[in-house]
C-alpha positions, 0 to 999 in steps of 0.5 A: 078656096072660098076666100078667093072666089071673088078675086081676079082670075089670075089670083085664083090661078096663083092660089091653086098653083101654090096648093099644087106645089104644097101638095106635091112636096107633101107627096114627096115627104110621105111616099118619096121622090122615086119614079114608079111604073104601073105598066100597061093593063093585061087587057091592052097588052095586045098588038097595036092597030093600024089606022090610016097608015099610023100605029095606034095602041089600043089603050090610046083609043080608050083614052080618046074615047073617055076624053070624048065621053067626058067632053060630051057629058060636060057640054050637054050637062052644062048647057041642057040640065038645070044644074048646069044652068045654075052653075053657069048662072052662079059663075056670072052672077053669084049674088042673083043666084044666092038671092033666089035661095040657091046655096052658091057655096054648095055649087062652088064646092060641087064644081071644085070636087067635080074638077078634082075627080076629073083630074084624078081620072086623068091621072089614073088613065095616064098612069100606064103610059107615064112614069109615076112621080111627084110633079108628073102633072106639071107639064100637063098643068102648063099645057092645060093653061095654054089650052084654056087660054086658046079655047077661051075661059069657060068654053067646053068646046073651046077646051076640046078644040084647043087641046086638039090644036095643041096636040097637032102642033106638038106632033107636027112640030116635033117632026119639023122643028124638034128643037122648038116644038114646045115653043110653037105652043106658046107662039100659037097662044100669042097669035090667038091672044093678039087676034082674039084676046078672049080665046077662040070661043071665049066671050067678052065680059058683059 
């Protein structure tokens, strides 16, 4: 991955997507293409909760809580901590950060590893409510790209707001336009890009 760090963002996305396809086939070769089901943990096999007239399974509250904690920790860590400031500086001007004696390669590797850990955590949390199969993350991958575009590249708050908007669009779209629910996400992304090409919370490159 270090060979494409200086390349265009689109090239980095394409390389990462290529790795996803390769590792997906490796999983199929080693473990097979069969669908598997983990099942809901025993602690959450209880009656659902009724919140604001809606039915909410307790496990979904755990998912919401973990997502909020992860967002808050990342947001505060990147904006307030020293390592967060170094990461942001390395993203904008790696040459200057390297000139100050900071190992930018280690920073890039650490951020990449953290992203992988968060993706693994998301997959583990989704396992009880989804079928386990190679390629199960492709739909999430596309939606993550849409969320990033809508929220703005590099914005934690933008990613959170974008994810909430996409969730609401899919939920209400499946009720009002069940045959065009997926298309509504892309339509909303186009509207955001036309009105604000950098995303809702993205900033113009200096």
